[in-house]
C-alpha positions in Angstrom: 67.3 135.2 115.3 68.4 131.7 116.3 67.2 130.3 119.6 69.5 128.6 122.0 67.9 125.3 121.0 68.6 126.0 117.4 72.2 127.0 118.2 72.8 123.7 120.1 71.4 121.7 117.2 73.5 123.5 114.7 76.5 122.9 116.8 75.8 119.2 117.0 75.1 119.1 113.3 78.5 120.8 112.8 80.2 118.1 115.0 78.8 115.2 113.0 81.3 113.9 110.5 80.5 114.0 106.8 79.1 110.7 105.6 81.0 108.9 102.8 81.3 105.5 101.3 82.1 102.7 103.6 85.1 100.4 102.9 85.0 96.8 101.9 87.5 94.2 103.2 88.8 91.0 101.5 91.2 88.3 103.0 92.8 85.6 100.8 94.5 82.8 102.7 96.6 81.0 100.1 99.0 78.2 100.2 102.0 80.5 100.9 100.6 83.9 101.9 97.8 85.5 103.8 96.7 88.8 102.3 94.2 91.5 103.4 93.0 94.4 101.3 90.6 97.2 102.6 89.3 99.6 99.8 86.7 102.2 99.2 84.6 102.2 96.0 85.3 105.2 93.8 82.8 107.1 91.6 84.6 105.6 88.5 84.0 102.2 89.7 87.6 101.4 90.7 89.1 100.8 94.0 90.9 103.2 96.4 93.0 101.1 98.7 93.1 102.4 102.3 94.9 99.5 104.1 96.5 96.2 103.3 98.5 93.4 105.0 100.5 90.6 103.5 102.3 87.8 105.4 104.1 84.7 104.4 102.6 81.8 106.3 103.5 78.7 104.3 100.3 76.9 105.1 100.9 74.3 102.4 104.4 73.4 103.7 104.7 69.6 103.6 101.2 69.2 102.2 102.3 67.4 99.1 104.1 64.8 101.1 101.6 64.3 104.0 98.3 65.4 102.6 97.7 67.4 105.8 98.3 70.9 107.2 101.0 70.8 109.8 100.3 72.2 113.4 103.1 74.7 112.8 101.6 75.9 109.5 98.1 76.2 111.0 99.4 78.3 113.9 101.2 80.6 111.6 98.2 81.0 109.5 95.9 81.6 112.5 98.2 84.3 113.8 98.2 86.0 110.3 94.4 85.8 110.0 94.0 87.3 113.5 96.2 90.3 112.5 94.3 90.8 109.3 90.9 90.5 111.0 91.9 93.0 113.7 93.2 95.5 111.1 90.0 95.1 109.0 87.7 95.6 111.9 89.2 99.0 112.7 87.9 100.2 109.4 84.3 98.9 110.1 83.8 97.7 106.5 80.3 97.5 105.2 81.1 94.0 104.0 83.8 91.5 104.4 84.8 88.3 102.7 87.3 85.8 104.0 88.4 83.0 101.7 90.9 80.1 101.6 92.2 78.4 98.5 93.9 75.2 97.4 95.8 74.3 100.6 92.5 74.1 102.6 90.7 72.4 99.7 93.3 69.7 99.3 94.2 68.9 102.9 92.6 66.1 104.8 92.2 68.3 107.8 91.3 71.4 105.9 87.8 71.5 107.1 88.9 71.0 110.8 91.3 74.0 110.4 88.4 76.2 109.1 86.2 75.1 111.9 88.9 76.0 114.5 89.4 79.4 112.9 85.7 80.0 113.1 85.7 79.0 116.8 88.8 80.8 117.9 88.5 83.9 115.8 84.7 84.2 115.3 84.8 84.5 111.5 83.7 82.3 108.7 86.7 81.5 106.4 85.3 79.9 103.2 87.3 77.4 101.1 86.2 78.5 97.6 86.3 76.3 94.5 88.6 76.6 91.5 85.7 78.0 89.5 85.1 80.8 92.1 88.9 81.6 92.1 88.7 81.9 88.3 85.7 84.4 88.6 87.5 86.5 91.1 90.7 86.6 89.0 88.7 87.8 86.1 86.9 90.4 88.2 90.2 91.9 89.2 91.6 92.0 85.7 88.7 93.4 83.6 90.5 96.7 82.8 93.4 94.7 81.4 91.4 92.9 78.7 92.2 93.9 75.0 88.8 94.2 73.0 90.8 93.8 69.9 91.3 90.0 70.8 88.4 87.6 70.7 89.4 85.7 73.8 91.4 86.3 76.9 92.9 83.8 79.3 93.4 85.0 82.9 96.3 83.2 84.6 96.6 83.0 88.4 99.6 80.9 89.5 99.2 80.4 93.2 101.1 78.5 95.9 99.1 75.2 95.7 97.2 75.5 92.4 97.0 77.4 89.1 93.8 78.7 87.7 93.1 79.5 84.0 90.0 81.4 83.1 88.9 81.7 79.5 86.6 84.7 78.7 84.9 86.3 75.8 86.9 89.5 75.6 84.4 91.6 73.7 81.5 90.6 76.0 83.6 91.4 79.1 84.5 94.8 77.9 80.9 95.7 76.7 79.3 94.3 80.0 81.6 96.3 82.2 82.2 95.6 85.9 78.6 95.5 86.9 77.5 93.2 84.0 80.3 90.9 84.7 79.6 90.7 88.3 76.1 89.6 87.5 77.0 87.4 84.5 80.8 86.9 83.9 81.4 85.9 80.2 83.5 82.8 81.2 83.8 80.4 78.3 85.8 77.8 80.3 88.0 77.5 83.3 90.5 75.0 84.6 92.1 74.5 88.1 95.3 72.6 88.2 96.7 71.1 91.4 100.1 72.6 91.1 101.5 75.9 92.3 104.9 77.3 93.2 105.0 75.6 96.6 103.7 72.2 95.6 105.8 72.0 92.4 108.9 73.1 94.2 108.3 70.4 96.9 107.8 67.7 94.2 111.2 68.2 92.7 114.0 67.7 95.1 116.7 68.6 92.7 117.4 72.0 91.2 119.1 73.3 88.1 118.4 73.5 84.4 117.7 69.8 84.1 115.2 69.9 87.0 113.6 72.9 85.4 113.1 71.1 82.0 111.5 68.2 83.9 109.2 70.7 85.8 108.1 72.3 82.4 107.4 68.8 81.0 105.4 67.7 84.1 103.2 70.8 84.0 102.8 70.7 80.1 101.5 67.1 80.4 98.8 68.1 82.9 97.8 71.3 81.0 97.5 69.2 77.6 95.5 66.5 79.4 92.7 69.2 80.0 90.3 69.8 77.3 91.0 73.6 77.5 94.2 72.8 75.7 92.5 71.4 72.6 89.6 73.8 72.9 91.4 77.1 73.2 95.0 76.2 72.1 94.3 76.6 68.3 92.5 79.9 68.9 95.7 81.4 70.6 97.9 79.8 67.8 95.8 81.8 65.3 96.5 85.0 67.2 93.0 85.5 68.5 93.8 85.2 72.2 95.3 87.4 74.9 97.1 86.3 78.0 96.7 88.2 81.3 99.0 87.2 84.2 98.1 88.6 87.6 100.2 86.4 90.0 103.2 86.9 92.0 105.3 84.9 89.5 104.3 87.2 86.6 104.8 90.5 88.4 108.2 89.3 89.9 109.4 88.1 86.5 108.4 91.3 84.8 110.1 93.4 87.5 113.3 91.3 86.9 112.9 91.8 83.1 112.6 95.6 83.7 115.8 95.5 86.0 113.9 97.5 88.7 116.1 98.4 91.6 113.3 97.6 93.8 109.7 96.4 93.3 107.5 99.3 92.2 103.8 98.4 91.6 103.1 101.4 89.3 106.0 100.2 87.0 104.6 96.7 86.7 100.7 96.8 86.9 99.2 97.0 83.4 102.4 96.7 81.4 103.0 94.2 78.5 105.8 91.7 78.6 106.7 89.9 75.3 107.5 86.2 75.5 111.2 86.7 74.5 111.8 89.1 77.4 110.0 86.8 79.8 112.0 83.8 78.5 115.3 85.7 79.0 114.3 86.8 82.5 113.3 83.2 83.4 116.7 81.8 82.1 118.4 84.5 84.1 116.7 83.2 87.3 116.8 79.5 86.5 120.6 79.5 85.9 121.3 81.5 88.9 122.1 80.0 92.3 119.6 80.3 95.2 121.8 82.8 96.7 122.0 84.9 93.5 118.2 84.8 93.1 117.9 85.9 96.8 120.0 89.0 96.1 117.7 90.0 93.2 115.9 93.1 94.6 112.5 92.1 93.2 112.8 88.4 94.4 114.4 88.2 97.8 115.1 85.2 100.0 111.5 84.1 100.6 110.9 83.7 96.8 114.4 82.6 95.8 113.5 78.9 95.2 109.7 79.3 94.6 110.2 81.6 91.6 111.9 78.8 89.5 108.7 76.7 89.8 106.6 79.7 88.9 108.7 80.3 85.7 108.3 76.6 84.8 104.5 76.9 85.1 104.5 80.1 83.1 106.6 78.6 80.4 104.3 75.5 80.1 101.2 77.8 79.9 102.9 79.9 77.1 103.5 76.7 75.1 100.0 75.4 75.3 98.3 78.9 74.8 100.8 80.8 72.8 100.8 84.6 72.5 103.4 87.1 71.5 103.1 88.9 74.7 101.3 89.0 78.1 99.5 91.8 79.9 100.7 92.0 83.5 98.4 92.8 86.5 99.6 93.4 90.0 96.2 92.3 91.5 94.7 89.1 92.5 91.8 87.4 94.3 91.4 90.2 96.8 90.8 92.8 94.2 88.3 90.5 92.3 86.6 89.8 95.7 86.2 93.5 96.4 84.9 94.3 92.9 82.4 91.4 93.2 81.1 92.6 96.6 80.8 96.2 95.4 79.1 95.6 92.1 77.2 92.4 92.7 73.4 92.7 92.1 71.5 93.9 95.1 69.2 91.4 96.5 65.8 92.8 97.5 63.1 91.2 99.7 60.1 90.7 97.6 57.7 91.3 100.6 59.4 94.4 101.7 59.5 95.8 98.1 55.8 95.2 97.7 55.2 97.0 100.9 57.2 100.0 99.8 55.3 100.1 96.5 52.0 99.9 98.4 53.0 102.8 100.5 54.1 104.8 97.5 50.7 104.2 95.9 52.1 102.3 93.0 
């Protein structure tokens, strides 16, 4: 028969919530957007998203002309970061990572802005390198790699920069998420100082002629990088796969599919062939800004920026040709989360030794 103490303890045990995996949180402050993703690790090694937030902040507005982040842009970004941090903290994540990309790397006052965020919001917002961006882009796209191809190029067209990461496709598949988190099979990477925002601001005129000039401008910079001569022939020979996981690629794919509204499940993981992508690009490039804004998967905020994104994608396709591209509706946040979840656990040598001694080993 249970005593009153046993009954009280049983009642307390009954009231305790069942323990489960703790979530992880990732924040990505880009040149145009501030995005948050909160997710739980699943037994299969994937992510279960439990919360997210995305806000256009235009942090890089005017950066190409002045070399500095404007006060208005920094204020917009700070407000968005604050909203993301408050949302993340409500989930009490086991680990969080907050990063900033090209705008903060390139701006003269980028470090000052990061210091002010640390002082005002009490968080460390790290400006990561282009190589780190490339790794996160890869980590978020591992399940999109085709092992039948020898190489894969993961494309991330951002607001202020474009990253291209070349990987050993077969090694990536064989190592899996944990193996790639410890030692990603990156064969080469390149970070280019143009994105949809900076390229748009660099070309005042619009229309087909301006579009051709954009493609030529981007192509010249791509071809000047040794990644063009190193990997270009491999793709020409059909041994390479293109993976695009940026907003440009997903939006263009949605337009090609004539979706009545953007549906992630209809876009993530699909293949788009080059002819279909080119047709969708021409449809957007030849349209007016108002017509693009009425596209259900573009909208007014991306009506002008999508043209620059299409130009970057066209140039990439010229330098690293492939018949089709795998589309991923994921980005740096997913890669950050996968890296945090699967990164090798660091152990304290002294503590490990003490545990072995106590265990008698």
